[in-house]
C-alpha positions as CSV (number, residue, x, y, z in Angstrom):
1,Q,5.4,-19.1,10.6
2,V,6.8,-15.6,10.3
3,Q,10.0,-14.6,12.1
4,L,10.4,-11.1,13.4
5,L,13.5,-9.2,14.2
6,E,13.2,-5.8,16.0
7,S,15.9,-3.1,16.1
8,G,16.2,0.6,16.9
9,G,15.8,0.7,20.6
10,G,18.2,2.5,22.9
11,L,18.6,5.3,25.4
12,V,17.2,8.7,24.7
13,Q,16.5,11.9,26.7
14,A,12.9,13.0,27.4
15,G,11.5,14.9,24.4
16,G,13.7,12.9,22.0
17,S,12.8,10.6,19.2
18,L,13.5,7.0,18.2
19,R,12.3,4.8,15.3
20,L,11.8,1.1,15.9
21,S,12.0,-1.4,13.0
22,C,10.6,-4.9,12.8
23,A,11.7,-7.0,9.8
24,A,9.6,-10.0,8.9
25,S,10.9,-13.1,7.2
26,G,9.4,-16.3,6.1
27,D,6.0,-16.7,4.6
28,T,4.3,-13.3,5.0
29,T,1.4,-13.9,2.7
30,C,-1.2,-14.6,5.4
31,I,-0.5,-11.6,7.6
32,F,-3.6,-9.5,8.1
33,G,-2.5,-7.4,11.1
34,V,0.6,-6.0,12.6
35,G,1.4,-4.0,15.7
36,W,3.6,-2.8,18.5
37,Y,3.2,-3.6,22.2
38,R,5.3,-2.7,25.2
39,Q,5.9,-4.0,28.6
40,A,7.4,-2.0,31.5
41,P,8.8,-3.7,34.6
42,G,6.0,-4.9,36.9
43,K,3.3,-4.0,34.4
44,E,1.3,-6.0,31.8
45,R,2.0,-5.9,28.2
46,E,0.0,-3.1,26.5
47,L,-1.0,-2.1,23.0
48,V,1.1,0.8,21.5
49,A,-0.2,0.8,18.0
50,A,-1.7,-1.7,15.5
51,T,-2.9,-1.6,12.0
52,T,-4.6,-4.1,9.6
53,A,-4.4,-4.8,5.9
54,G,-7.8,-3.2,5.6
55,G,-6.3,0.1,6.8
56,S,-7.7,0.5,10.3
57,T,-5.2,1.8,12.9
58,N,-5.4,1.9,16.6
59,Y,-3.1,3.7,19.1
60,G,-2.9,3.3,22.9
61,D,-4.2,6.3,24.7
62,A,-0.8,7.0,26.2
63,V,0.9,7.5,22.8
64,K,-1.7,9.1,20.6
65,G,-0.4,12.1,18.8
66,R,3.2,11.2,19.6
67,F,3.8,7.8,17.9
68,T,3.1,6.7,14.4
69,I,3.0,3.1,13.0
70,S,3.8,2.5,9.4
71,T,4.7,-0.4,7.1
72,D,7.0,-0.9,4.1
73,N,5.3,-3.8,2.4
74,P,8.0,-4.5,-0.3
75,K,10.6,-4.7,2.5
76,N,8.3,-6.6,4.9
77,T,9.2,-4.1,7.6
78,L,7.1,-2.5,10.3
79,Y,8.1,0.8,11.9
80,L,7.2,2.7,15.0
81,Q,8.2,6.4,14.9
82,M,8.2,7.7,18.5
83,N,8.4,11.4,19.1
84,G,8.1,13.4,22.3
85,L,9.3,10.5,24.3
86,K,8.6,10.5,28.1
87,P,10.2,8.6,30.9
88,E,7.0,6.6,31.2
89,D,7.5,5.3,27.7
90,T,10.5,3.2,29.1
91,A,9.7,-0.4,28.3
92,V,10.6,-3.4,26.2
93,Y,8.8,-2.9,22.8
94,Y,7.6,-6.0,20.9
95,C,6.4,-6.2,17.4
96,N,3.5,-8.6,16.6
97,V,1.9,-10.0,13.5
98,R,-1.4,-11.9,13.2
99,E,-1.9,-14.4,10.4
100,Q,-4.8,-16.4,9.0
101,C,-4.7,-18.5,5.8
102,G,-8.1,-19.3,4.5
103,T,-10.2,-20.9,7.2
104,D,-7.2,-21.9,9.4
105,A,-7.1,-20.7,12.9
106,Q,-5.5,-17.3,13.5
107,S,-1.9,-17.3,14.8
108,T,0.2,-14.7,16.4
109,S,4.0,-14.2,16.3
110,W,6.1,-12.0,18.5
111,G,9.5,-10.5,18.1
112,Q,12.2,-10.8,20.8
113,G,11.7,-7.3,22.0
114,T,13.9,-4.2,22.0
115,Q,14.6,-2.0,25.1
116,V,13.6,1.7,25.0
117,T,14.8,3.8,27.9
118,V,13.9,7.4,28.3
119,S,15.8,9.5,30.8
120,S,14.4,12.5,32.5
């Protein structure tokens, strides 16, 4: 199974930018989708951005036009560039990968999360 390690969170003022990274290790050959999710206190975890090996990309409505998901495949690293940050973006951000090898069942792995705090 893939192991994920996030970095790049922190405290930033409203209007600022951060870039989150998620490094994947282990056997990554069966990954077909990657993404970022976030969870604010008292709220459910929600999609931020996700992309698949086939090239389709989805963004949560709250971040469209401000956040960009990208991958560096040789480095097995996923990124989330966050611009125009707002206090409501404050949350723990998790990276996620989905895997499927052949006809095996799909599996999902999560990182440990990284805190993003946006001050007003």
